[in-house]
Structure formats: structure tokens, C-alpha cells
MARTORZA-885265 format. One record per atom (N, C-alpha, C): residue in three letters; atom name; x, y, z negated. Coordinates in Angstrom, 3 decimals, m for minus. Each point is the difference from the previous one (the first is absolute). Example, Ala and Ser with C-alpha at 12.3 -4.5 7.8 and 13.67 -1.06 7.14 Angstrom:
// MARTORZA-885265
PT   residu   atome          u          v          w
PT      Ala       N     13.190     m5.690     m7.800
PT      Ala      CA     m0.890      1.190      0.000
PT      Ala       C      0.900      1.200      0.000
PT      Ser       N     m0.350      1.050      0.720
PT      Ser      CA      0.820      1.190     m0.060
PT      Ser       C     m0.770      1.090     m0.730
***
This chain:
// MARTORZA-885265
PT   residu   atome          u          v          w
PT      Met       N    m45.361    m11.566    m13.486
PT      Met      CA      0.764      0.692      0.900
PT      Met       C      1.348     m0.391      0.095
PT      Pro       N      0.290     m0.079      1.278
PT      Pro      CA      1.366     m0.756      0.351
PT      Pro       C      0.991      0.961     m0.422
PT      Ala       N      1.201     m0.548     m0.413
PT      Ala      CA      1.188      0.980     m0.328
PT      Ala       C      0.495      0.611      1.291
PT      Glu       N      0.446      1.219     m0.149
PT      Glu      CA      0.713      0.588      1.229
PT      Glu       C      1.381     m0.219      0.263
PT      Lys       N      0.184     m0.132      1.025
PT      Lys      CA      1.675     m0.390      0.345
PT      Lys       C      0.610      1.320     m0.118
PT      Lys       N      1.181     m0.126     m0.710
PT      Lys      CA      0.932      1.337      0.253
PT      Lys       C      0.469     m0.028      1.768
PT      Lys       N     m0.258      1.410      0.114
PT      Lys      CA      0.566      0.333      1.517
PT      Lys       C      1.370      0.195     m0.015
PT      Ser       N      0.767     m0.929      0.800
PT      Ser      CA      1.311     m0.062      0.087
PT      Ser       C      0.528      1.188      0.754
PT      Pro       N      0.949      0.508     m0.200
PT      Pro      CA      0.729      1.254      0.654
PT      Pro       C      0.631     m0.702      1.214
PT      Pro       N      0.045      1.130      0.859
PT      Pro      CA      0.676     m0.174      1.576
PT      Pro       C      1.174     m0.844     m0.284
PT      Ala       N      0.365     m0.631      0.778
PT      Ala      CA      1.175     m0.888     m0.003
PT      Ala       C      1.402      0.786     m0.209
PT      Ala       N      0.216      0.854      0.902
PT      Ala      CA      1.103      1.271     m0.315
PT      Ala       C     m0.122      0.902      0.963
PT      Asp       N      0.824      1.078     m0.360
PT      Asp      CA      0.174      1.151      1.051
PT      Asp       C      1.016     m0.411      1.140
PT      Ser       N      1.030     m0.912     m0.161
PT      Ser      CA      0.631     m0.352      1.066
PT      Ser       C      0.653     m1.439     m0.249
PT      Phe       N      0.454     m0.408      0.963
PT      Phe      CA      0.784     m1.221     m0.115
PT      Phe       C      1.109     m0.205     m0.895
PT      Glu       N      0.716      1.053     m0.395
PT      Glu      CA      1.168      0.051     m0.751
PT      Glu       C     m0.618     m0.067     m1.579
PT      Glu       N     m0.789      0.940      0.002
PT      Glu      CA     m0.891      0.022     m1.508
PT      Glu       C     m0.450     m1.459     m0.290
PT      Ala       N     m0.683     m0.619      1.156
PT      Ala      CA     m0.638     m1.323     m0.494
PT      Ala       C      1.191     m0.937     m0.288
PT      Ala       N      0.975     m0.101      0.728
PT      Ala      CA      0.940     m0.789     m0.282
PT      Ala       C      0.886      0.193     m1.329
PT      Glu       N      0.025      1.292     m0.354
PT      Glu      CA      0.568      0.211     m1.362
PT      Glu       C     m0.853     m0.373     m0.969
PT      Glu       N     m1.283      0.188      0.033
PT      Glu      CA     m1.007     m0.721     m0.966
PT      Glu       C     m0.032     m1.311     m0.123
PT      Leu       N     m0.052     m0.598      1.145
PT      Leu      CA      0.420     m1.491      0.090
PT      Leu       C      1.079     m0.331     m0.916
PT      Glu       N      0.975      0.380      0.335
PT      Glu      CA      1.408     m0.294     m0.919
PT      Glu       C     m0.161      0.236     m1.536
PT      Val       N     m0.924      1.170     m0.195
PT      Val      CA     m0.100      0.158     m1.597
PT      Val       C     m1.104     m1.111     m0.588
PT      Ile       N     m0.852     m0.356      0.781
PT      Ile      CA     m1.279     m0.904     m0.257
PT      Ile       C      0.883     m1.580     m0.446
PT      Thr       N      0.930     m0.222      1.259
PT      Thr      CA      0.760     m1.411     m0.235
PT      Thr       C      1.025      0.118     m1.196
PT      Arg       N      0.630      1.040     m0.189
PT      Arg      CA      0.839      0.110     m0.980
PT      Arg       C     m0.939     m0.217     m1.455
PT      Arg       N     m0.780      0.676     m0.358
PT      Arg      CA     m1.129     m0.038     m1.045
PT      Arg       C     m0.359     m1.462     m0.247
PT      Leu       N     m0.365     m0.725      1.164
PT      Leu      CA     m0.518     m1.260     m0.202
PT      Leu       C      1.049     m1.008     m0.317
PT      Glu       N      1.249      0.229      0.571
PT      Glu      CA      1.133     m0.882     m0.427
PT      Glu       C      0.590      0.237     m1.319
PT      Glu       N      0.149      1.416     m0.373
PT      Glu      CA      0.478      0.187     m1.328
PT      Glu       C     m0.792      0.174     m1.114
PT      Asn       N     m1.452      0.320      0.016
PT      Asn      CA     m0.674      0.423     m1.047
PT      Asn       C     m1.364     m0.303      0.431
PT      Pro       N     m0.434     m1.437      0.111
PT      Pro      CA     m1.219     m0.289      0.433
PT      Pro       C     m1.086      0.370     m1.200
PT      Val       N     m1.066      0.643      0.292
PT      Val      CA     m1.254      0.426     m1.010
PT      Val       C     m0.884     m1.011      0.187
PT      Ser       N     m1.181      0.414     m0.830
PT      Ser      CA     m1.035     m0.644     m0.029
PT      Ser       C     m0.732     m0.769      1.278
PT      Leu       N     m0.608     m0.803      0.057
PT      Leu      CA     m0.745     m0.705      1.279
PT      Leu       C     m0.668      1.083      0.975
PT      Ala       N     m0.784      0.770     m0.865
PT      Ala      CA     m0.664      1.195      0.718
PT      Ala       C      1.018      0.875      0.631
PT      Gly       N      1.069      0.412     m0.785
PT      Gly      CA      1.025      0.800      0.851
PT      Gly       C      0.650     m0.777      1.161
PT      Leu       N      0.133     m1.179     m0.202
PT      Leu      CA      0.709     m0.903      1.256
PT      Leu       C     m0.929      0.216      1.221
PT      Leu       N     m1.246     m0.430     m0.433
PT      Leu      CA     m0.859      0.082      1.448
PT      Leu       C     m0.264      1.223      0.433
PT      Glu       N      0.119      1.416     m0.697
PT      Glu      CA      0.147      1.329      0.326
PT      Glu       C      1.139      0.091      1.018
PT      Asp       N      1.445     m0.299     m0.708
PT      Asp      CA      1.082     m0.031      0.880
PT      Asp       C     m0.228     m0.589      1.191
PT      Phe       N     m0.389     m1.037      0.016
PT      Phe      CA      0.037     m0.986      0.996
PT      Phe       C     m0.770      0.312      1.110
PT      Glu       N     m1.612      0.509     m0.280
PT      Glu      CA     m0.639      0.790      0.866
PT      Glu       C      0.674      1.166      0.717
PT      Arg       N      0.495      0.631     m0.531
PT      Arg      CA      0.655      1.417      0.154
PT      Arg       C      0.981     m0.469      1.084
PT      Gly       N      1.179     m0.605     m0.600
PT      Gly      CA      0.940     m0.958      1.265
PT      Gly       C     m0.491     m0.421      1.220
PT      Gln       N     m1.114     m0.585     m0.136
PT      Gln      CA     m0.604     m0.625      1.150
PT      Gln       C     m0.420      1.345      0.717
PT      Ala       N     m0.613      0.989     m0.235
PT      Ala      CA     m0.475      1.161      0.757
PT      Ala       C      1.172      0.682      0.450
PT      Leu       N      1.023      0.177     m0.838
PT      Leu      CA      1.252      0.692      0.506
PT      Leu       C      0.583     m0.896      1.144
PT      Leu       N      0.235     m1.211     m0.024
PT      Leu      CA      0.493     m0.745      0.771
PT      Leu       C     m0.667      0.064      1.422
PT      Ser       N     m1.365     m0.430     m0.035
PT      Ser      CA     m0.993      0.299      1.088
PT      Ser       C      0.320      1.186      0.682
PT      Tyr       N      0.219      1.160     m0.745
PT      Tyr      CA      0.209      1.463      0.717
PT      Tyr       C      1.368      0.101      0.727
PT      Cys       N      1.075     m0.805     m0.849
PT      Cys      CA      1.360     m0.117      0.691
PT      Cys       C     m0.111     m0.599      1.421
PT      Gln       N     m0.511     m1.263     m0.145
PT      Gln      CA      0.010     m0.887      1.159
PT      Gln       C     m0.813      0.805      0.988
PT      Asn       N     m1.331      0.543      0.022
PT      Asn      CA     m0.533      0.588      0.908
PT      Asn       C      0.838      1.520      0.602
PT      Thr       N      0.699      0.512     m0.948
PT      Thr      CA      0.741      1.143      0.421
PT      Thr       C      1.252     m0.580      0.921
PT      Leu       N      0.582     m0.958     m0.520
PT      Leu      CA      1.247     m0.655      0.825
PT      Leu       C     m0.825     m0.583      1.508
PT      Lys       N     m1.059     m0.496      0.060
PT      Lys      CA     m0.649     m0.345      1.089
PT      Lys       C     m0.138      1.176      1.163
PT      Ser       N     m0.531      0.895     m0.557
PT      Ser      CA     m0.451      1.211      0.666
PT      Ser       C      1.331      0.529      0.402
PT      Ala       N      0.923      0.054     m0.757
PT      Ala      CA      1.390      0.702      0.570
PT      Ala       C      0.462     m0.958      1.126
PT      Arg       N      0.145     m1.288     m0.208
PT      Arg      CA      0.316     m0.981      1.174
PT      Arg       C     m0.758      0.283      1.020
PT      Lys       N     m1.315      0.191      0.149
PT      Lys      CA     m0.926      0.096      1.131
PT      Lys       C      0.550      1.428      0.785
PT      Arg       N      0.451      0.950     m0.903
PT      Arg      CA      0.327      1.249      0.684
PT      Arg       C      1.558     m0.078      0.699
PT      Leu       N      0.691     m0.705     m0.799
PT      Leu      CA      1.482     m0.226      0.562
PT      Leu       C     m0.346     m0.962      1.305
PT      Asp       N     m1.003     m0.757     m0.136
PT      Asp      CA      0.000     m0.982      1.711
PT      Asp       C     m0.531      0.887      0.951
PT      Leu       N     m0.806      1.105     m0.285
PT      Leu      CA     m0.619      0.898      0.966
PT      Leu       C      1.058      0.859      0.747
PT      Val       N      0.933      0.412     m1.262
PT      Val      CA      1.129      0.982      0.238
PT      Val       C      0.758     m0.883      1.042
PT      Glu       N      0.555     m1.027     m0.556
PT      Glu      CA      0.944     m0.918      0.833
PT      Glu       C     m0.539     m0.260      1.430
PT      Ala       N     m1.343     m0.323     m0.030
PT      Ala      CA     m0.559     m0.275      1.457
PT      Ala       C     m0.100      1.315      0.917
PT      Lys       N     m0.132      0.911     m0.482
PT      Lys      CA      0.013      1.199      0.675
PT      Lys       C      1.185      0.441      0.565
PT      Leu       N      1.054     m0.336     m0.966
PT      Leu      CA      1.545      0.411      0.461
PT      Leu       C      0.241     m1.272      1.034
PT      Gln       N     m0.395     m1.134     m0.113
PT      Gln      CA      0.329     m0.871      1.098
PT      Gln       C     m0.622      0.495      1.333
PT      Thr       N     m1.328      0.316     m0.139
PT      Thr      CA     m0.574      0.174      1.566
PT      Thr       C      0.513      1.422      0.228
PT      Asp       N      0.469      1.133     m0.655
PT      Asp      CA      0.468      0.905      0.457
PT      Asp       C      1.476     m0.402      0.564
PT      Met       N      0.767     m0.842     m0.490
PT      Met      CA      1.450     m0.313      0.620
PT      Met       C     m0.493     m0.762      1.572
PT      Thr       N     m0.713     m1.082     m0.263
PT      Thr      CA     m0.458     m0.673      1.031
PT      Thr       C     m0.465      1.189      1.263
PT      Glu       N     m0.989      0.844     m0.226
PT      Glu      CA     m0.129      1.187      0.819
PT      Glu       C      0.922      0.571      0.706
PT      Asp       N      1.192      0.464     m0.697
PT      Asp      CA      1.181      0.709      0.333
PT      Asp       C      0.764     m0.864      0.836
PT      Glu       N      0.153     m1.393     m0.343
PT      Glu      CA      0.836     m0.755      0.714
PT      Glu       C     m0.719     m0.115      1.295
PT      Ser       N     m1.357     m0.154     m0.070
PT      Ser      CA     m0.806     m0.273      1.486
PT      Ser       C      0.273      1.179      0.894
PT      Asn       N     m0.118      1.335     m0.765
PT      Asn      CA      0.055      1.263      0.893
PT      Asn       C      1.354      0.038      0.267
PT      Glu       N      0.910     m0.283     m0.664
PT      Glu      CA      1.581      0.060      0.497
PT      Glu       C      0.246     m1.130      1.398
PT      Ser       N     m0.854     m1.014     m0.250
PT      Ser      CA      0.416     m0.866      1.076
PT      Ser       C     m0.827      0.375      1.327
PT      Ser       N     m1.071      0.593     m0.240
PT      Ser      CA     m0.586      0.473      1.343
PT      Ser       C      0.458      0.995      0.468
PT      Lys       N      0.755      1.061     m0.801
PT      Lys      CA      0.704      1.039      0.525
PT      Lys       C      1.087     m0.583      0.731
PT      Leu       N      1.058     m0.953     m0.267
PT      Leu      CA      0.670     m0.630      0.608
PT      Leu       C     m0.354     m0.766      1.095
PT      Asp       N     m1.070     m0.672      0.161
PT      Asp      CA     m0.621     m0.415      1.342
PT      Asp       C     m0.462      1.167      0.962
PT      Asp       N     m0.529      1.126     m0.647
PT      Asp      CA     m0.376      0.926      1.034
PT      Asp       C      1.468      0.512      0.697
PT      Asp       N      0.792      0.128     m0.825
PT      Asp      CA      1.382      0.796      0.457
PT      Asp       C      0.709     m1.194      1.170
PT      Thr       N     m0.284     m1.246     m0.347
PT      Thr      CA      0.763     m1.049      0.827
PT      Thr       C     m0.719      0.173      1.259
PT      Gln       N     m1.458      0.135     m0.164
PT      Gln      CA     m0.747      0.034      1.360
PT      Gln       C      0.333      1.174      0.484
PT      Asp       N      0.274      0.913     m0.299
PT      Asp      CA      0.136      1.366      0.443
PT      Asp       C      1.561      0.030      1.090
PT      Asp       N      0.819     m0.654     m0.945
PT      Asp      CA      1.159     m0.270      0.501
PT      Asp       C      0.243     m0.829      1.179
PT      Asp       N     m0.918     m0.837      0.045
PT      Asp      CA     m0.108     m1.248      1.034
PT      Asp       C     m0.552      0.925      1.478
PT      Val       N     m0.860      0.929     m0.320
PT      Val      CA     m0.842      0.846      1.026
PT      Val       C      1.194      0.696      0.588
PT      Arg       N      0.813      0.768     m1.094
PT      Arg      CA      0.961      0.938      0.556
PT      Arg       C      1.158     m0.768      0.960
PT      Leu       N      0.162     m1.170     m0.290
PT      Leu      CA      0.941     m0.614      0.673
PT      Leu       C     m0.386     m0.313      1.477
PT      Phe       N     m1.095     m0.052      0.215
PT      Phe      CA     m0.337     m0.453      1.328
PT      Phe       C     m0.707      1.303      0.890
***
């Protein structure tokens, strides 16, 4: 019968928790290395946390890009509307002059 793998816990509940745990693992590896099995467990956990953090940052970047694009579109539309109003006013003025 094959050995069952341990189910790894979810990466983290938040980006901040994942980053904090990564710091703890890094310090532990630097200051107090343990057995090879412990090193491998820490490495695997660190990789999972790192992946979680990278994905969270990518997602945040995408959201920021969307917000920025919407703001840019809104600003462009506002400028376009103001330009149209000026053109309409100018056309009205021209008609009134004649």
C-alpha cells in the first residue's frame, strides 16, 4: 500500500500572514537549520507561501490596472464632452452672429 502524503495546509489567509510566515521560515533556516526533512518541509512551505504572495500581487496589479484604465477612460470622456459643449456653444454663437 503506498504511503499517504500529508495534506498541506492552505497557503495563508492573507498576504500579510503569508509574508510574515515566510520571514519566520527564512530566519529559522538562516539561524537554526534542522534536519534534512525539516529543511525540505520548510522549503516546500516557503514555496507555497511565495506562490500565494506572487499570485496575490498579480491579482492586485490587475485590479489596479483596471481601475486606472477606467479612470483614464472617464477622464477622456469628460474631456470629450467638454470639447463637444465648447464646439456646440461656438456653433450657436456663430449662428447668433448672423
